[in-house]
N, C-alpha and C positions, 0 to 999 in steps of 0.2 A: 675425528674421534666420536664414538657413539655416546650420546648423552646418558646420564644416569636415569634409572627407572624412577618415575615420579608416582605413577598410579598403576595398580594392578586390579583387575576385576574380571568377572565374567559378564559379557554382553549376550543376552539371549532374547529370542522371540522378536526379532527385528522385522518391523513392517515398514516398507518404503513405497509411498505413493508419489509418483513422479509426474511433473507437469512441465509442459513446454512453455517458455516465457520469451518475451522480446529481450534480446541481450541488453538493450538500453536500460531496462529496469534494474539490471545487476551492476551497471557501470560504477555506481557510487560505492559498492561494496568490494570491488576487486582490489586486493592488496597490491601494493607496489611489488615489482619483480615477478608478478604472476600474470597469467592471461587465462581467459575462459577455456575450459576443456569441454569441447562439444561432442555430442553423440550424433554422428551422421549429419553434422551441420546444425544440430538443434541445441539450444541452451536449455538445460533441464534444471529444475529445482526439485528437491525431495522433501516431503513431509515424512518424518521418521519417528516411530515409536518403538521403545525397547526397554528392557529391564537391566539395571545394574545389579549384580549379585556378588557377594563376598568382596566388597570393595575395600582396598587398603591403600592409604596414601603414605608413601615412604615407609611401607612395611607395617603401618599401624592401622588397625580396624577401629574406627571411631564408633562408639555406641550410638545407635539410632541412625547411623549414616552408612550402613553396610549394604542394605538392599533397598532399592528405590527405583521409581519410574523416571523416564525422560522422554520428552517429545521435542523435536527440533525441526527447524527449517534450514536447509543447507543447499549449496550449489557447488559446482566443480571447477577447479582451476588446475593449472600446471605451472611449474617453475623450472627453469633451466639453470643449473648451478655451474655451468661451464663444462660439465662432463656428461650429464645425463638429465633427462626430464624427470621430474618428480610430480606425480599426480596426487592432488590433495583436495580437501573440502574446505569451504568457508561457511561459517555458521551465522545466519542472519538472526536467529532467535533460538534459545534453548530454555525449556521449561522443566523444572524439577520441583519436588515437594518440600525441600529443606532449604530455608534461608541461608544457612551456613555454607551449603554447597555452592549456592549462587554467588555469595559474597567472595568465597575463596577462589572460585574459578574466574570470576571477573577481575579480581585483583592480580592473580598470578599469570593468567593466560589472555587477559583482555578479551574474554568471551562476552557473550550477550545473554547471560542467564537471568531468568526471573523465577521467583518461587511462588508456586500456587498449589493449593490442595490437589492431589492426584489420586487416581485409583485405576486398577486394571482388572481384566477378567480373561480367563482362558476356559472356553467351554468345548468339551468333546461332544460332537454331534453324531447322529447316525450317518451311515454311509462312508465312514472313514474321514470325516471332516472335522476340522478344529477352527473355532472362531476366536479371534484375538481382538481385544478392545482396550484402548487407552482413553481415559477421560481426565479432564482437568477443569477446575472450578475457577471461573473468571467473572468478575463483577457480580459476585454473589450467586452465580448460577452454574449448575453442572450442564452447560449447554455446548460444550466443546468435546469432540470425540474423534478418534482416529482408529479405524479398525478394518478388518477383512477376514475372509475365510480361506483356509488352505486345505487342499486335497492332500492328505498325508502321504499317499502313495506317489505323489508327484515330486516330493522332495528329492533333489538330486545334486551331485557335485556341479559347481559352476563351470560352464563351458567356456574355454578361452575364446575371446573375440565376441562374446555375446553381450547383449545389453545388461544382463545381470552382472557380468564381470565389470563393465563400465561403472555401474552404480555402486557396487560393493567394494571393489578393489582400489580404494584410495587410501594410501597409507601415510598421508601427511595432513596436518592441519595448518591453515594460514590465517593470520589475523592482521588487519591493517592497523598500524600504530600512527603513522603520519603519511604525508605525501611521498616520502622516500623510504620509509622503514616498515618492515613486516616482521611479525613473530611467526616462527616455524617450529612445529613439534612433530615428532614421529609417533605413529600408532602401529603397533605390531600385533598381528594375529594370523592364525592359519587361514587358508581359504575355506570359506563356509559352504554349507549345502544350502540350496535355495529352491524356491518354487514360485509359480505364479499365484497371485492373490485373486480370488473371485469375490464378487460383491464388495468392492472397496468402499469404505465409508470415511468421509472427512466433513465434519461440520464444525465451524468455528466463527468467531467474530474476526474475520480476516483483516478488516480495516484497522481495528484497534490493536490486534496482536502483532500484525506483520506489516501494516501500511496499506494505504488506499491503492498504491500502484500494483499490489498483488491481487486485488479483488477480481479483475477480469480473468485471471489465470487459475487461481486456487478455488474458484467456485464452479469450475467446469469438470468434466469427466477426466480422470487422470490419463496421461499418455501411456502409462504402464504402472503396474503394481506388483511388488515382489515381497517375498518372505525369506528370511535367512534364520537358520537355527542358532548361529552365534558360537562363541568360544571364549576362552580366556584371552584377555587383551592387556597389553602393556602400553602405557602412554609415557613417553620420555620427556625430559626437560626441554625448556624453550631455548631457541637460538634466534638471534636477530639477524636479519638479512637486509641489504640495502638495494635500492633500484638505481644503481649508478649507471646502468645502461639497459637497454631493452633486451629481453631474452633473445638468444640466437635462434634462428629458424633451423 
């Protein structure tokens, strides 16, 4: 049975800077009953920046919590439920500007949210270019930013089988509860339009925000960088699953 709608919002202006990492770095974060979902044999993590718009929780739009930024670090897993594979994402870190959002998400979904001052900009440039930038204030300084430039004419429907599809088309979220239990929730949206990002930018205190083990990977040139226009999104309620046996091949 499909779970009840928990959250509805528009996610727009998504930037995805993707980095190849050693799978061993992700081992401690992999939820039970899931395994790494690889792109052509590579374990990828994504630094993601985007905007929440018109956010409603259980049909209620809470004042001052309707439109806001988010920046997160995620990687990709899959879960076999006995009938089919479900492709999902695991969030290592999520940053939002509102403490209540972080508290609420951490409590209900066991996510890894932190609240920090945030800001963003969208600048239309000459030549049909648009520059997107997400910034967040950490340790008293606005020294963390994620951004890139998009050629507007290049925005196109996602091609089946492409790396863009692999990065964007994950419709489940998984969170590790214990050695044998995982939280699973469904994310619904239409297939987005996407484009390559030129001049990607990511500057942050990686060791403090994400852990020293990510420094060698997140301080190099991205493996790839994509933009998606976004759409309305529905997040459904949580279900617990157990790792009673390894997923079937």
